[in-house]
N, C-alpha and C positions, 0 to 999 in steps of 0.2 A: 504493500500500500504506500511505499515511499513515493512522494511526489503527487499522490492523489489529492484532489481538493478536499479541504477539511470543512466539516459542518459542525457547529456547536449545538448540542442538545441540552437545554436547560430543564432540569428535572426538579420536581418539588419534593420528592421523598427518595431516600436511598434505595428502596425496593421498587420504585416506579419503573415501568417498562415503556419504551417507545413503540412496542408492538410492531404492527406491519410497517410503520414508518422506518424502523431500522432496516428491515428486509428490503424495502423498495429503494431506500437510499444507498444501501450497499450494492444492490444490483446495478446502480448507476455509477459505481466506482468511487463513491465518497468515503472518506475516512471520518469516522464519527468520534467526537470528543464530548465528554459529559461534564456538566457543571452542576453543583448542588448548593445553591445559595442558601437554602433553608438550614443546611448544616454548617453554614459559615464559610463556605468556599467562595473566594472572591470571583466575581465575573471579570472577564478581560476588559481592557480599555478599548471600547469600540469593537470592531470586527475585522481589523487589519489582519490579514493572513488567513481569514476564513472565507469560504464561499457563501456563507449565510448562517442563519440561526433559527432554531425552532424552540419556542417556549411552551412547555406542556402544561397540562392541568394538574389540579390537586384539590384536596378537600378544604383548603383555607379560602378566605375571601380576598379579593383584590383590595378591599378596604381595611385589611388587617395590618397596614403598614405601621400603625402605632404600637402594635403588640409583637409583630414578627419582623425582625431585622431583615430576613430574607426577602420579604415582600417589598420593604422600603428599598433594598438594594436593587431589586429588579426595576422598580419604578424610576429610580435614578439612572439606571444603566440604559434603559430602552431608548431614550433620546440619542445617546451616543451610538447605539447600534443602528438606528435609523439614519443618522448623519453619515454613516459609512457608505450608504447606498447599496449595501448588500441585501439580498433577499432575507426577509424576516417573516416568520410565520408564528402566530399565536394561536394556540388550541385551547378552547374553553377558558380556564383561568388565564392562560397566556393572551387570549383575545381581550379579556377584561382588563388585564394589566396594560396592554397596549392602548386600549380605549382611555383608561385613567391617565396614562402618561401623556396622552394627547388632549387632556382636559375634560373628558366626558365623564358622566356619572355611571357608576355601577350600583345596582340596587335590586332587591327582591321583586318578584312578580307582585303587582298591586293587590291581587286576591290571594297571595300566599301560595300559589301553585308551584310545583316543581316540574321540571322537564327531565324525566328519568325514563329511558327506554328509546324506542324508535318513533320519531316524529318527522313529518314531511317539511321540507324547505322548497321554496320555489324561486326561480331566478327573477330578479328585477330586469327591466330593459337594459340596464348597464351591465348586468351579470350574465347575459346569454353567452358570452365568449368563455365564461368559466363554468357555467351550469347550462348544458344544452337542453335540460328538461327538469321538471320537479324530481326530487330525490328523497328517499327515506334514509335518514341519518341517525346515528346514535348519540344520545345526550345523557349527561348526568350533571345537572346543575339546578340551583334554586335562584340564582341571580342572573340578571342580564345587563346589557350595557346600552347606553344611549349612543347614537352615531356621532363619532367625533367630528368636530368642525373640519371641513376640508376633505372628509372621507367620502367614499363612494359605496353605497349599499349594493351588494352583489346578490344577496339572497335574503328572503324574509320567511317568517314562520307565523303560524296562527297564535301560538301562546306567547312566544317571545319574538317580537317583530324583526329584530336585528340579528340575523344569523350568520352573515358573512359580509365583510367589507374590505375594501382596498384603500390604503393610504399612500399616496404617491405612486410611483411605479413599482416599488419593491416590497411593500409591507402588506400582509393580508392577515386578518383575524377571522377565525372560525369559531362559532359558539359551540359546535358539536365536536365529536371525537372520531375522526376518520381512522385513527390509528388502532382502534379497539378490534382485537381479534378474539377468537373463541376462548383462548386462555385468559385474556384480560377480563372478558365478560364474566367468566365463571368466578374469577377471583373477586371481582367487584360485587357480584351477587351475594357472595359469602361475607366479605368484609363490610359491605354496606347494606346488609340485610335490613337494619333498622330504618334506613332511608326509604325502603320500599313501601312504607306506610304513609309517606308524605302525600298530600293531596295532589292528584294528577299523575303519580308514578305508576308505571306499568308493573305488573307482577313479574316474578322471576320466570314463570312458565311462558308468559306472553313475550318477554324479551328473548327467550331462547327460540321460540317459534319465529319471531320476527327476524332474528339473526339468521336463521336458516333460510329465510325467504329473501331478505334484503341485503345481506352482507356482500354477496358477489358483485352486485351493482355498485355498492359503495366503494369497494376496492377498485373496480374499474375506473370509477370517477376519480378517486384519489391518485391513482397511478397517472392518469392524464393530467390532473391538476399539478402534480409535482413537476412534470415536464415544463409546463408554462411558468411555474414559480421559479424554478432553477434557471430558466433561460434569461430571467432578469439579470442574473450575474454574468452569464455567458455573453450577453449582448453588450455589456459595458466593458468587456476586456478587449 
């Protein structure tokens, strides 16, 4: 892997997995480096030397910066990462952190609903180049984000209206979890069993059924999405 382009994966917990994201990025020849800011590991200064960065989700809130130094560190670092011009992808909490770093609000659903399980997203007119059709995607969150000033909404949803957005040419936030594979799904259904009683959450049985039905299309979409996202860096070199 010497000489391979490096991608920074920012994880929220030591045992967190990037799931299919790791496989798909390795297939493209990328060298993956991991950073764990919640454990006190410092983030790099900007993204010099990296082909891009992915910030993954976690059980904490993007509003926990007063209690969790790792959240504060990411909010402080994201503007540096964006200034590098390298591709930046925020997934779930990562998308919420990106939104907050851009001055937008992150808050719970007004009726207290969760979005846990498979729910549909639909492309906006601006998002048709990214989403060629409505898509069933996997969620696990109770909070959503307002659209940051200057951002372009790419996909919307019924329960949480802002599901995907682009900021500038290189940064994308996704409220959902395209990295979730069967192994992660089963782990979350066990570790997060108490969350399945939240208003609006799908049962474990329904999530397994929906995974069997919808996951192949989600993987195909994510595979194609990564091509376009990574080309933002290739085009600037």
